[in-house]
N, C-alpha and C positions, 0 to 999 in steps of 0.2 A: 834362449830365448825363452822356452818352458819356465825354468825357474823361475827368471825374474817377475815373468808376468804372473806366475801364480802367486809368487811372497809377494807384489806389490798391489795386485788388485783382486786375489781372492777369490778366482771367476769361476764361476757353477758352471760354466761351460767356457772349453779354452782351446780352438783346430789352427795350426801351423801347417799349411801348406809350402813345403817347398817347387815354385814356380820359373824357376830360370832357367829349363829348357826350354820353357816358349819365348823365352828371348834371348835367343843362339842369334848374335849377329846387334843384338842393340844396345846402347847405353851402357855400359855397368858392368854389365854378360861376365859370370868367371864361368869357364868350361868345368871348375869342379864343384857347379851348384854353388847355393847358400848365396846367390847374390837378390835373386826377388823373391816374394814371399804375401799368402795372402793367408789373415791373420782373422778372427773369427774370435773376439771376447765377449763374453755376455759375464756381467759385475754390478752389483751393487752400489760398486764405488762411481761407478758411471751417473746414477740418479742427479735431477739438478743441476748436470752438465751439460752442454752446449756440446754438438759433435766435434767442433775446434778445440773443449778443453779437453774431450776424450781423448782424440789422438794427439795433443800434447802429453796427457799423462802417459798413453803406451811409449811414445815417443821419446819423454825423460828416462822413463826405465830402458831402453834400450840404445840409448848412446852410445856406449861401448861400440854393439854392434852396428849400429848407422854411420859411424866415425869410420868404421875396418869396410869390413867385405860386404855389407851388405849394403846396395843401393835401393831397394825402393821396398814396399810395402804395400799394398792393397786394403786397408782396415776397415772391417765391419765388426763396434763396437755397440753393444745395450745394454740396456737394465733388462734381468727376466723378465719385469712386466709386458718390458718390448718385445722380448722375445715369443712369448705366448700368443702375440697379436697373430 
């Protein structure tokens, strides 16, 4: 995921946290982890884009992961200017 997001969005900040352990017993949980993630992406690529469009950009880059093991992602998508506020 990290490589795809770095190549696709050229972020100034990227944080990917595996939150799978917090979802034990919930739908899509995998005992081996890597099913639920929190992702923070700060990128100029988001400038002028709505929140929905930004999420679509991330989802498109991670389509293979979402079709497989990844069940859910909590996304925070910001421009560098928004991060400074």
